[in-house]
C-alpha positions as CSV (number, residue, x, y, z in Angstrom):
1,M,-19.8,43.5,-50.1
2,T,-21.6,40.3,-51.1
3,L,-21.4,36.9,-48.8
4,P,-23.3,33.9,-49.7
5,V,-25.6,32.4,-47.5
6,A,-25.4,28.1,-47.0
7,E,-29.0,26.4,-46.7
8,R,-27.8,24.2,-43.7
9,L,-25.0,25.3,-41.0
10,Q,-23.5,21.7,-39.3
11,A,-21.8,21.4,-35.8
12,T,-19.4,17.8,-35.0
13,Y,-18.5,17.3,-31.4
14,A,-16.4,14.4,-30.3
15,V,-17.2,12.1,-27.2
16,A,-14.0,9.8,-26.1
17,F,-15.4,6.9,-24.2
18,T,-13.5,4.2,-22.5
19,D,-16.6,2.4,-21.9
20,P,-19.7,4.0,-23.9
21,P,-23.4,4.0,-22.1
22,A,-25.1,0.9,-23.3
23,D,-28.4,3.0,-24.2
24,L,-27.0,5.5,-26.0
25,R,-30.1,7.4,-26.9
26,G,-31.9,7.1,-23.8
27,T,-28.5,8.6,-21.5
28,V,-27.9,11.4,-23.6
29,R,-32.0,12.1,-23.3
30,R,-31.5,11.7,-19.4
31,E,-28.7,13.6,-19.0
32,V,-29.8,16.3,-21.0
33,A,-33.2,16.4,-19.1
34,A,-31.6,16.5,-15.4
35,Q,-28.9,18.9,-16.4
36,F,-30.3,21.6,-18.2
37,R,-33.2,23.8,-17.8
38,A,-35.6,25.1,-20.3
39,P,-35.6,26.5,-23.3
40,L,-32.0,25.1,-23.7
41,R,-33.3,21.4,-22.6
42,D,-36.3,21.7,-24.4
43,L,-34.1,22.8,-27.6
44,V,-31.7,19.6,-27.1
45,L,-34.5,16.9,-26.9
46,G,-36.4,18.4,-29.9
47,M,-33.8,18.2,-31.8
48,L,-32.8,15.1,-30.6
49,D,-36.3,13.9,-31.7
50,S,-35.7,14.8,-35.2
51,P,-33.4,13.9,-37.9
52,M,-31.4,17.6,-37.2
53,L,-28.9,15.8,-34.4
54,T,-27.8,12.5,-34.8
55,L,-25.5,10.8,-32.5
56,D,-22.6,8.2,-34.2
57,L,-21.1,5.8,-31.9
58,R,-18.3,3.7,-33.4
59,P,-14.9,2.2,-32.2
60,A,-12.9,5.1,-32.3
61,E,-10.5,2.9,-35.2
62,D,-13.6,4.0,-37.8
63,F,-13.2,7.5,-37.2
64,P,-10.2,9.6,-38.8
65,P,-7.9,10.2,-36.0
66,L,-8.3,13.1,-34.1
67,P,-5.6,15.8,-34.3
68,A,-3.4,15.7,-31.3
69,G,-1.0,18.5,-32.3
70,L,-3.4,20.8,-33.3
71,L,-5.4,19.9,-29.9
72,A,-2.1,20.0,-27.7
73,A,-1.8,23.6,-29.3
74,Y,-5.2,24.8,-28.4
75,G,-4.3,24.1,-24.8
76,A,-5.3,20.6,-24.1
77,A,-4.4,18.9,-20.9
78,P,-2.0,15.7,-21.1
79,A,-4.3,13.9,-19.3
80,D,-7.4,14.6,-21.7
81,L,-5.1,14.2,-24.6
82,A,-4.1,10.9,-22.9
83,A,-7.9,10.2,-23.0
84,V,-8.5,10.7,-26.7
85,A,-5.8,9.0,-27.4
86,G,-6.7,5.9,-25.7
87,A,-10.7,5.9,-26.2
88,G,-11.9,2.8,-27.6
89,H,-15.3,4.7,-28.9
90,L,-16.1,7.6,-30.0
91,L,-19.2,9.4,-30.4
92,A,-19.7,11.7,-33.0
93,V,-22.6,14.2,-32.1
94,R,-23.8,16.0,-35.3
95,A,-26.5,18.5,-35.5
96,A,-27.6,21.1,-38.7
97,Y,-29.7,24.2,-38.8
98,R,-30.5,26.8,-41.1
99,P,-28.1,30.1,-40.7
100,G,-29.7,32.8,-38.4
101,W,-30.5,33.1,-34.2
102,P,-30.2,30.9,-32.5
103,P,-27.7,29.0,-33.9
104,A,-29.3,25.9,-32.6
105,H,-27.1,23.3,-34.2
106,E,-24.4,24.5,-32.2
107,W,-26.0,24.7,-28.9
108,A,-28.2,21.3,-29.2
109,A,-24.8,19.5,-30.3
110,R,-22.6,20.8,-27.5
111,A,-25.2,20.5,-25.1
112,A,-25.8,16.9,-25.7
113,A,-22.4,15.7,-26.0
114,G,-21.6,17.5,-22.8
115,A,-24.1,15.8,-21.1
116,V,-23.5,12.5,-21.6
117,A,-19.5,13.2,-21.3
118,A,-20.3,14.4,-17.7
119,A,-22.1,11.7,-17.2
120,A,-19.5,9.2,-18.2
121,S,-16.2,11.5,-17.2
122,A,-15.1,11.7,-20.8
123,P,-13.4,14.7,-22.8
124,V,-15.7,16.7,-25.4
125,V,-13.9,17.6,-28.4
126,D,-14.9,20.4,-30.6
127,V,-14.2,19.1,-34.2
128,F,-14.6,22.7,-35.6
129,T,-11.6,24.2,-34.2
130,P,-10.5,21.9,-32.7
131,R,-10.1,21.8,-29.2
132,I,-11.0,19.7,-26.0
133,L,-13.9,21.2,-23.9
134,S,-13.6,20.9,-20.1
135,G,-16.8,20.6,-18.5
136,P,-16.6,24.3,-16.8
137,E,-16.1,26.1,-20.2
138,L,-18.3,24.1,-22.0
139,R,-21.0,25.2,-19.4
140,R,-20.1,28.6,-19.4
141,S,-20.8,28.9,-23.1
142,L,-23.9,27.8,-23.4
143,P,-26.7,30.1,-23.4
144,G,-28.6,31.4,-20.7
145,P,-32.0,31.6,-19.6
146,Q,-32.6,34.9,-22.2
147,G,-30.3,33.4,-25.5
148,D,-27.4,35.2,-24.2
149,M,-23.7,33.9,-24.7
150,R,-20.2,35.1,-25.0
151,L,-18.8,34.8,-28.7
152,T,-15.4,34.6,-27.2
153,D,-16.4,31.1,-25.6
154,W,-16.8,30.0,-29.7
155,M,-14.1,31.5,-31.2
156,L,-10.2,31.6,-31.1
157,I,-8.1,34.2,-32.3
158,S,-4.6,32.6,-33.3
159,H,-1.8,35.0,-34.0
160,S,1.9,33.7,-35.5
161,G,4.7,35.5,-37.3
162,G,8.1,36.7,-35.9
163,T,9.5,39.0,-33.6
164,D,8.6,42.3,-35.5
165,T,4.9,41.7,-36.9
166,V,2.1,39.4,-36.2
167,W,-0.3,37.7,-38.4
168,F,-3.8,37.2,-36.7
169,T,-7.0,34.4,-37.7
170,T,-10.3,34.0,-36.1
171,R,-11.5,30.6,-35.5
172,G,-15.3,30.3,-35.0
173,L,-16.9,32.5,-37.3
174,A,-17.8,30.1,-39.6
175,R,-19.9,28.4,-37.2
176,F,-22.5,30.8,-38.1
177,G,-22.1,31.1,-41.7
178,L,-19.9,33.9,-41.7
179,P,-16.2,34.1,-43.3
180,E,-13.5,34.6,-40.6
181,L,-11.2,37.4,-40.4
182,R,-7.2,37.9,-41.3
183,T,-5.4,40.6,-40.7
184,E,-1.0,40.7,-41.7
185,N,2.0,42.8,-40.2
186,V,0.4,43.8,-37.0
187,P,3.1,45.1,-34.9
188,A,4.0,42.6,-32.5
189,G,3.3,44.7,-29.4
190,L,-0.3,44.9,-30.2
191,V,-1.2,41.1,-29.7
192,V,-3.0,42.2,-27.1
193,P,-5.0,45.4,-28.0
194,W,-5.5,43.8,-31.8
195,G,-6.9,40.9,-30.5
196,R,-9.6,42.6,-28.4
197,L,-10.2,45.0,-31.2
198,L,-10.6,41.7,-34.1
199,N,-13.3,40.3,-31.3
200,G,-15.4,43.3,-31.3
201,L,-15.5,43.3,-34.9
202,A,-16.6,39.9,-35.0
203,R,-19.4,40.6,-32.3
204,R,-20.2,43.6,-34.8
205,L,-20.2,41.7,-38.1
206,L,-22.2,38.7,-36.4
207,D,-25.1,41.1,-35.6
208,V,-25.3,42.8,-38.7
209,Y,-25.4,39.9,-40.8
210,L,-28.0,38.4,-38.1
211,D,-30.2,41.5,-38.9
212,E,-29.7,41.7,-42.6
213,L,-31.0,37.7,-42.3
214,A,-33.9,38.5,-40.2
215,N,-34.6,40.8,-42.8
216,S,-34.4,38.9,-45.8
217,E,-36.9,35.6,-46.7
218,S,-34.7,32.7,-48.0
219,P,-31.4,34.9,-49.2
220,A,-29.1,33.0,-51.4
221,E,-26.8,36.0,-50.6
222,L,-26.7,39.2,-48.4
223,R,-25.0,42.5,-48.8
224,I,-23.2,44.0,-45.9
225,P,-21.2,47.0,-45.9
226,A,-17.5,46.6,-46.3
227,T,-16.4,49.1,-43.9
228,V,-17.6,48.1,-40.4
229,S,-17.7,50.4,-37.4
230,V,-16.1,49.1,-34.2
231,S,-16.6,50.5,-30.3
232,L,-16.2,49.8,-27.0
233,Q,-19.2,48.4,-26.5
234,D,-19.0,45.7,-28.9
235,V,-15.7,44.5,-27.6
236,A,-17.4,44.1,-24.1
237,A,-20.2,42.7,-25.7
238,A,-18.1,39.9,-27.1
239,S,-17.2,38.8,-23.7
240,G,-20.7,39.2,-22.1
241,E,-19.9,42.3,-20.6
242,T,-21.1,46.2,-20.8
243,E,-18.9,49.0,-21.5
244,P,-20.1,53.1,-20.7
245,L,-17.6,54.6,-22.9
246,C,-18.6,55.6,-26.7
247,R,-15.4,55.4,-28.5
248,E,-15.5,53.6,-32.0
249,V,-12.9,52.6,-35.3
250,A,-13.8,52.2,-38.4
251,L,-12.0,48.8,-40.2
252,R,-12.3,48.0,-43.7
253,L,-13.4,44.2,-45.0
254,Q,-12.7,42.3,-48.0
255,P,-12.2,38.9,-49.3
256,A,-8.6,37.5,-48.7
257,E,-6.5,35.7,-51.3
258,P,-6.8,31.8,-50.0
259,S,-4.2,30.7,-47.9
260,P,-2.9,26.9,-47.6
261,G,-5.1,25.2,-44.8
262,D,-8.1,27.7,-45.4
263,E,-11.4,25.8,-45.3
264,V,-13.9,28.9,-45.4
265,P,-13.8,32.1,-46.8
266,V,-11.7,35.0,-45.2
267,L,-12.1,38.7,-45.0
268,A,-8.8,40.8,-44.8
269,V,-9.1,43.6,-41.9
270,H,-7.7,46.8,-42.7
271,A,-8.1,50.2,-41.4
272,A,-10.7,52.1,-43.3
273,D,-7.6,54.6,-44.1
274,D,-4.7,53.4,-45.3
275,G,-1.1,55.0,-43.8
276,P,1.7,54.1,-41.7
277,D,0.9,52.5,-37.9
278,R,-2.8,52.4,-39.1
279,P,-3.1,49.3,-36.4
280,E,-1.3,51.5,-33.8
281,T,-3.4,54.1,-34.4
282,L,-6.7,52.5,-34.4
283,C,-5.8,51.0,-30.8
284,T,-4.6,54.2,-29.5
285,A,-8.5,55.4,-30.9
286,L,-10.2,52.8,-29.5
287,F,-8.4,51.7,-26.3
288,G,-7.1,55.0,-25.2
289,E,-3.4,53.3,-24.6
290,S,-0.1,54.3,-25.7
291,R,2.5,52.2,-27.2
292,Q,4.3,51.5,-24.1
293,R,1.3,50.1,-22.7
294,F,0.4,48.3,-25.2
295,G,4.0,46.3,-25.0
């Protein structure tokens, strides 16, 4: 399966100010230096001194309105929604960087927005998702000294459907240059285990993608396997944990037909071997649980 590789990836965060700082760039620099340690601090300050990270402060009415309905759907607190709605100024923090590791555009933009927001007690909106990030959530998501991060802090899995089956879609892999993932017709009793499986698949797919990027020189496209094995270690790694057991299952990926609202390419997720009750069989094989426990 062939995937295109973007020349640049961009991250955008919004900070909703009641009263913005008079010396914005100086405030961002001071707060980043005070709140973060190397190497993240040096990455952010280096990008702040380059064209790769920009600070765009304007009256709120000069920007398109932030999607209050989606922010609420993704768990925004009423106080944060009110603060965003009543903000007199918005700061757009944008950063661009090449695909690969580290995802400097996301780390730098999120850290810069979080630092200045913390100093002003202002909410931060992750425009990509979109959702409002609390201070603890934002800081937890940023990389540790060794560049480690939890993928689950950078992606969401939404699900919708009826009483019998559910439709799953990820939101976050496009930050790294990958398509998002989608699964249809998953039994409603498998919401939790199938979500965990998709987290593991996302972690595994990102690892494969990054390995291919590292072994290619300025590629315009990459070839990755259409069948991917997902292990319990992948599921644990997506949440920054470890797992001693070695069970794994195989999943098949293929380009999905576009749906209304799709902004990036999507890969449909199937069992490697088609057959009845495949989602349940895969979850049982990977997690060793019965349908009764899934429900």
